[in-house]
C-alpha atoms as a printed R data frame, in Angstrom:
    type eleno elety resid chain resno      x       y       z
1   ATOM     1    CA   MET     A     1 89.820 -34.942 -37.235
2   ATOM     2    CA   LYS     A     2 89.646 -34.693 -33.150
3   ATOM     3    CA   THR     A     3 91.083 -31.000 -33.320
4   ATOM     4    CA   LEU     A     4 88.317 -30.205 -36.002
5   ATOM     5    CA   LYS     A     5 85.660 -31.237 -34.702
6   ATOM     6    CA   THR     A     6 86.882 -29.149 -31.376
7   ATOM     7    CA   VAL     A     7 87.607 -25.773 -32.827
8   ATOM     8    CA   MET     A     8 83.864 -26.437 -34.832
9   ATOM     9    CA   LEU     A     9 82.255 -26.251 -31.542
10  ATOM    10    CA   SER     A    10 83.897 -23.729 -30.165
11  ATOM    11    CA   ALA     A    11 82.756 -21.487 -32.865
12  ATOM    12    CA   LEU     A    12 79.241 -22.865 -32.767
13  ATOM    13    CA   ALA     A    13 78.950 -21.288 -29.168
14  ATOM    14    CA   VAL     A    14 81.042 -18.545 -29.177
15  ATOM    15    CA   SER     A    15 77.763 -17.253 -32.231
16  ATOM    16    CA   ALA     A    16 75.135 -19.555 -30.018
17  ATOM    17    CA   ALA     A    17 76.479 -17.034 -26.636
18  ATOM    18    CA   SER     A    18 76.857 -13.629 -29.458
19  ATOM    19    CA   VAL     A    19 73.543 -14.469 -30.179
20  ATOM    20    CA   VAL     A    20 71.722 -14.854 -26.744
21  ATOM    21    CA   VAL     A    21 73.622 -12.369 -24.549
22  ATOM    22    CA   PRO     A    22 72.802  -8.475 -26.422
23  ATOM    23    CA   ALA     A    23 75.690  -6.437 -27.091
24  ATOM    24    CA   PRO     A    24 77.844  -4.140 -24.810
25  ATOM    25    CA   ALA     A    25 76.026  -0.588 -24.555
26  ATOM    26    CA   ALA     A    26 78.255   2.122 -26.465
27  ATOM    27    CA   GLU     A    27 80.349   4.301 -23.988
28  ATOM    28    CA   ALA     A    28 78.075   7.457 -22.210
29  ATOM    29    CA   GLU     A    29 79.176  10.962 -23.102
30  ATOM    30    CA   ALA     A    30 78.709  14.335 -23.222
31  ATOM    31    CA   GLY     A    31 76.569  15.054 -26.255
32  ATOM    32    CA   ASP     A    32 75.165  12.244 -26.258
33  ATOM    33    CA   TRP     A    33 71.470  11.745 -27.201
34  ATOM    34    CA   LEU     A    34 68.610   9.838 -25.669
35  ATOM    35    CA   VAL     A    35 65.399   9.358 -27.208
36  ATOM    36    CA   ARG     A    36 62.436   7.297 -26.088
37  ATOM    37    CA   LEU     A    37 58.669   5.911 -26.691
38  ATOM    38    CA   ARG     A    38 57.277   4.688 -23.031
39  ATOM    39    CA   GLY     A    39 54.163   3.783 -22.730
40  ATOM    40    CA   ILE     A    40 52.982   4.945 -19.208
41  ATOM    41    CA   TYR     A    41 49.927   5.002 -17.184
42  ATOM    42    CA   ILE     A    42 49.146   8.005 -14.230
43  ATOM    43    CA   ARG     A    43 47.718   7.105 -11.102
44  ATOM    44    CA   PRO     A    44 46.638  10.332  -9.553
45  ATOM    45    CA   ASN     A    45 47.037  10.614  -5.384
46  ATOM    46    CA   ASP     A    46 45.188  13.271  -5.022
47  ATOM    47    CA   ASP     A    47 43.027  14.517  -2.159
48  ATOM    48    CA   ALA     A    48 40.902  18.106  -2.285
49  ATOM    49    CA   VAL     A    49 39.692  21.339  -0.132
50  ATOM    50    CA   ILE     A    50 36.021  22.129  -1.489
51  ATOM    51    CA   ASP     A    51 34.578  25.511  -0.473
52  ATOM    52    CA   PRO     A    52 31.944  24.813   0.173
53  ATOM    53    CA   ILE     A    53 29.931  21.505  -0.082
54  ATOM    54    CA   GLY     A    54 32.654  19.929   1.089
55  ATOM    55    CA   GLY     A    55 34.429  17.183  -0.149
56  ATOM    56    CA   THR     A    56 37.307  15.768  -2.082
57  ATOM    57    CA   SER     A    57 38.494  14.485  -5.328
58  ATOM    58    CA   ASP     A    58 38.728  11.787  -7.611
59  ATOM    59    CA   ILE     A    59 40.417  11.423 -10.403
60  ATOM    60    CA   GLY     A    60 40.530   8.544 -13.268
61  ATOM    61    CA   GLY     A    61 43.820   6.796 -14.105
62  ATOM    62    CA   ARG     A    62 44.827   6.644 -17.939
63  ATOM    63    CA   PHE     A    63 47.129   4.451 -20.015
64  ATOM    64    CA   VAL     A    64 48.761   6.992 -22.715
65  ATOM    65    CA   PRO     A    65 52.084   7.839 -24.792
66  ATOM    66    CA   GLU     A    66 55.396   9.510 -23.776
67  ATOM    67    CA   LEU     A    67 57.945  10.205 -25.432
68  ATOM    68    CA   ASP     A    68 61.020  12.010 -23.927
69  ATOM    69    CA   PHE     A    69 64.574  13.494 -24.750
70  ATOM    70    CA   THR     A    70 67.308  13.055 -22.984
71  ATOM    71    CA   TYR     A    71 70.528  15.059 -23.346
72  ATOM    72    CA   PHE     A    72 73.929  14.839 -21.941
73  ATOM    73    CA   LEU     A    73 76.038  16.911 -20.410
74  ATOM    74    CA   THR     A    74 78.620  15.223 -18.892
75  ATOM    75    CA   ASP     A    75 79.414  11.238 -19.105
76  ATOM    76    CA   LYS     A    76 76.764  10.597 -16.772
77  ATOM    77    CA   ILE     A    77 74.803  14.398 -16.019
78  ATOM    78    CA   ALA     A    78 71.841  14.434 -18.430
79  ATOM    79    CA   LEU     A    79 68.968  16.598 -18.907
80  ATOM    80    CA   GLU     A    80 65.337  15.362 -19.775
81  ATOM    81    CA   LEU     A    81 62.205  16.978 -21.011
82  ATOM    82    CA   ILE     A    82 59.165  14.364 -20.944
83  ATOM    83    CA   LEU     A    83 56.026  15.561 -23.083
84  ATOM    84    CA   ALA     A    84 53.001  14.042 -22.932
85  ATOM    85    CA   THR     A    85 49.067  14.560 -22.624
86  ATOM    86    CA   ALA     A    86 46.041  13.055 -20.724
87  ATOM    87    CA   GLU     A    87 42.259  13.147 -20.594
88  ATOM    88    CA   HIS     A    88 41.102  13.268 -17.011
89  ATOM    89    CA   ASN     A    89 38.022  12.056 -15.907
90  ATOM    90    CA   VAL     A    90 37.306  14.407 -12.284
91  ATOM    91    CA   SER     A    91 34.507  13.897  -9.520
92  ATOM    92    CA   ALA     A    92 33.801  15.203  -5.943
93  ATOM    93    CA   ILE     A    93 33.194  13.167  -3.733
94  ATOM    94    CA   ASP     A    94 31.706  12.746  -0.061
95  ATOM    95    CA   THR     A    95 30.527  16.424  -0.680
96  ATOM    96    CA   ALA     A    96 26.850  18.058   0.833
97  ATOM    97    CA   ALA     A    97 25.577  17.254  -2.793
98  ATOM    98    CA   GLY     A    98 26.702  13.679  -2.501
99  ATOM    99    CA   GLU     A    99 28.566  12.251  -5.519
100 ATOM   100    CA   VAL     A   100 29.635  15.500  -8.576
101 ATOM   101    CA   ASP     A   101 30.782  14.531 -11.803
102 ATOM   102    CA   LEU     A   102 32.982  17.340 -12.558
103 ATOM   103    CA   GLY     A   103 33.665  16.474 -16.628
104 ATOM   104    CA   ASP     A   104 36.706  16.073 -18.211
105 ATOM   105    CA   VAL     A   105 39.755  17.943 -18.228
106 ATOM   106    CA   ASN     A   106 43.458  17.432 -20.614
107 ATOM   107    CA   LEU     A   107 45.788  17.526 -18.780
108 ATOM   108    CA   LEU     A   108 49.861  18.746 -20.300
109 ATOM   109    CA   PRO     A   109 52.832  18.480 -18.353
110 ATOM   110    CA   PRO     A   110 55.880  18.969 -19.969
111 ATOM   111    CA   THR     A   111 58.549  17.153 -16.773
112 ATOM   112    CA   LEU     A   112 62.311  18.358 -17.279
113 ATOM   113    CA   THR     A   113 64.168  16.578 -14.759
114 ATOM   114    CA   LEU     A   114 68.615  16.601 -14.103
115 ATOM   115    CA   GLN     A   115 69.361  12.903 -14.321
116 ATOM   116    CA   TYR     A   116 72.432  10.804 -12.353
117 ATOM   117    CA   HIS     A   117 73.548   7.963 -14.314
118 ATOM   118    CA   PRO     A   118 76.300   5.637 -12.214
119 ATOM   119    CA   PHE     A   119 77.383   3.375 -14.626
120 ATOM   120    CA   ALA     A   120 75.887   5.563 -18.063
121 ATOM   121    CA   GLY     A   121 77.106   3.036 -21.164
122 ATOM   122    CA   GLU     A   122 76.943  -0.461 -18.999
123 ATOM   123    CA   GLN     A   123 74.667  -2.866 -20.280
124 ATOM   124    CA   PHE     A   124 72.051  -2.126 -17.373
125 ATOM   125    CA   SER     A   125 72.134   1.584 -16.775
126 ATOM   126    CA   PRO     A   126 70.184   2.970 -13.526
127 ATOM   127    CA   TYR     A   127 69.824   7.036 -13.311
128 ATOM   128    CA   PHE     A   128 67.957   8.837 -10.826
129 ATOM   129    CA   GLY     A   129 65.933  12.835 -11.308
130 ATOM   130    CA   ALA     A   130 65.003  15.788 -10.055
131 ATOM   131    CA   GLY     A   131 63.417  18.636 -11.622
132 ATOM   132    CA   VAL     A   132 60.330  20.642 -12.526
133 ATOM   133    CA   ASN     A   133 56.899  20.405 -14.336
134 ATOM   134    CA   TYR     A   134 54.264  22.607 -15.701
135 ATOM   135    CA   THR     A   135 51.211  21.850 -15.797
136 ATOM   136    CA   VAL     A   136 48.841  23.047 -18.219
137 ATOM   137    CA   PHE     A   137 45.002  21.838 -17.798
138 ATOM   138    CA   PHE     A   138 42.902  22.885 -21.877
139 ATOM   139    CA   ASN     A   139 39.589  21.244 -23.315
140 ATOM   140    CA   GLU     A   140 38.205  21.148 -19.958
141 ATOM   141    CA   ASP     A   141 34.239  19.864 -20.570
142 ATOM   142    CA   ALA     A   142 31.055  20.156 -18.000
143 ATOM   143    CA   PRO     A   143 29.350  17.668 -17.611
144 ATOM   144    CA   SER     A   144 27.064  17.292 -20.370
145 ATOM   145    CA   ALA     A   145 24.044  15.514 -18.125
146 ATOM   146    CA   ALA     A   146 21.025  17.154 -18.828
147 ATOM   147    CA   GLY     A   147 20.053  18.812 -14.853
148 ATOM   148    CA   SER     A   148 24.039  18.924 -13.940
149 ATOM   149    CA   ALA     A   149 24.510  21.789 -11.514
150 ATOM   150    CA   VAL     A   150 28.038  21.826 -13.297
151 ATOM   151    CA   GLN     A   151 27.801  24.440 -15.939
152 ATOM   152    CA   ASP     A   152 31.209  25.766 -16.432
153 ATOM   153    CA   ILE     A   153 34.832  24.849 -14.450
154 ATOM   154    CA   ASP     A   154 38.388  26.295 -14.825
155 ATOM   155    CA   TYR     A   155 41.691  24.366 -13.549
156 ATOM   156    CA   SER     A   156 44.607  27.135 -12.741
157 ATOM   157    CA   ASN     A   157 47.597  26.267 -14.887
158 ATOM   158    CA   GLU     A   158 50.687  25.265 -12.110
159 ATOM   159    CA   PHE     A   159 54.273  24.539 -11.022
160 ATOM   160    CA   GLY     A   160 55.553  21.735  -9.772
161 ATOM   161    CA   LEU     A   161 58.516  19.466  -8.626
162 ATOM   162    CA   ALA     A   162 59.344  15.569  -9.874
163 ATOM   163    CA   LEU     A   163 60.908  12.722  -8.828
164 ATOM   164    CA   GLN     A   164 62.234   9.691 -10.771
165 ATOM   165    CA   ALA     A   165 63.564   6.832 -11.485
166 ATOM   166    CA   GLY     A   166 64.680   4.300 -14.224
167 ATOM   167    CA   ALA     A   167 66.924   1.773 -15.834
168 ATOM   168    CA   ASP     A   168 67.973   1.935 -19.613
169 ATOM   169    CA   LEU     A   169 68.557  -2.123 -20.951
170 ATOM   170    CA   ALA     A   170 71.392  -2.204 -23.959
171 ATOM   171    CA   LEU     A   171 70.336  -4.680 -26.393
172 ATOM   172    CA   ASN     A   172 72.994  -3.045 -28.420
173 ATOM   173    CA   ASP     A   173 74.689  -0.073 -28.875
174 ATOM   174    CA   LYS     A   174 71.990   1.977 -30.795
175 ATOM   175    CA   TRP     A   175 69.052   0.354 -28.796
176 ATOM   176    CA   PHE     A   176 67.188  -0.294 -25.446
177 ATOM   177    CA   VAL     A   177 64.240  -0.715 -23.412
178 ATOM   178    CA   ASN     A   178 63.386   1.657 -20.647
179 ATOM   179    CA   VAL     A   179 61.530   1.356 -17.118
180 ATOM   180    CA   ASP     A   180 60.849   4.408 -15.452
181 ATOM   181    CA   VAL     A   181 58.496   5.403 -12.655
182 ATOM   182    CA   LYS     A   182 57.664   9.186 -11.773
183 ATOM   183    CA   ARG     A   183 55.537  11.395  -9.096
184 ATOM   184    CA   LEU     A   184 55.072  14.757  -9.618
185 ATOM   185    CA   TRP     A   185 53.232  16.970  -6.924
186 ATOM   186    CA   LEU     A   186 51.146  18.639  -8.673
187 ATOM   187    CA   SER     A   187 48.325  21.041  -7.157
188 ATOM   188    CA   THR     A   188 45.757  22.899  -9.572
189 ATOM   189    CA   ASP     A   189 43.072  25.854  -8.463
190 ATOM   190    CA   VAL     A   190 39.818  24.655  -9.403
191 ATOM   191    CA   THR     A   191 36.461  27.261  -9.599
192 ATOM   192    CA   ILE     A   192 33.849  25.548 -10.604
193 ATOM   193    CA   ASN     A   193 30.081  27.996 -12.577
194 ATOM   194    CA   GLY     A   194 32.067  31.224 -12.146
195 ATOM   195    CA   GLY     A   195 33.947  30.958  -8.410
196 ATOM   196    CA   ASP     A   196 29.714  28.982  -7.087
197 ATOM   197    CA   ILE     A   197 31.922  26.439  -5.534
198 ATOM   198    CA   THR     A   198 35.857  26.221  -5.601
199 ATOM   199    CA   ALA     A   199 38.278  24.035  -4.780
200 ATOM   200    CA   ASP     A   200 42.380  23.171  -4.008
201 ATOM   201    CA   VAL     A   201 43.857  20.162  -5.568
202 ATOM   202    CA   ASP     A   202 46.822  18.716  -5.090
203 ATOM   203    CA   ILE     A   203 46.988  15.724  -8.042
204 ATOM   204    CA   ASP     A   204 50.379  14.258  -7.245
205 ATOM   205    CA   PRO     A   205 50.064  11.774  -9.310
206 ATOM   206    CA   TRP     A   206 52.515   8.782  -9.714
207 ATOM   207    CA   ILE     A   207 53.665   7.748 -13.479
208 ATOM   208    CA   PHE     A   208 55.116   3.754 -13.854
209 ATOM   209    CA   GLY     A   209 56.890   3.659 -17.946
210 ATOM   210    CA   PHE     A   210 57.654   1.132 -19.757
211 ATOM   211    CA   GLY     A   211 59.890   1.257 -23.598
212 ATOM   212    CA   ILE     A   212 61.637   2.188 -26.107
213 ATOM   213    CA   GLY     A   213 65.078   4.134 -27.202
214 ATOM   214    CA   THR     A   214 68.047   5.078 -29.182
215 ATOM   215    CA   ARG     A   215 70.561   7.011 -29.079
216 ATOM   216    CA   PHE     A   216 72.355   9.077 -31.445
């Protein structure tokens, strides 16, 4: 009876441990795909040179969803394509005309990074990446307020560099949670009122993300 009780207690302990401890991740190999859905906060670290009124820029932060796809070239090297879009409010501050509302603009910055996953296939798998983004500016809306000095505004599409670090925590062999941080080096030339005012704007955003992903 004592032996049976011991066996039953041992079985219960093993069952409880299997519930508390996540299952190990699947071993990573070339050809694997990861898909993640993240919520991200985009925080521009912006600066600008504005001619002829002087001053600098102020670009608001934004929470948006992000989708990314990762493809493993080897068991530790992967490519990741990051897709997201966000609308930002833009102002010029400390200018000769005071604070100037420059309206809203949408950014689409698809970013491709080459990643190194030193512990791919482990339950906790950090990664580091570097790459390039091409940012498309669209739906530029000048301020709608009556009497605004800004009648039209245009942003040039530009290439930029990107650095990335993050980690995946496996829940089982298919699903995992993810944290990620990226820094983009992104500049754009802004033309206001057909060239009456021009600005060289460094947006350089930090992007902080948290989400869930799957492997297939």
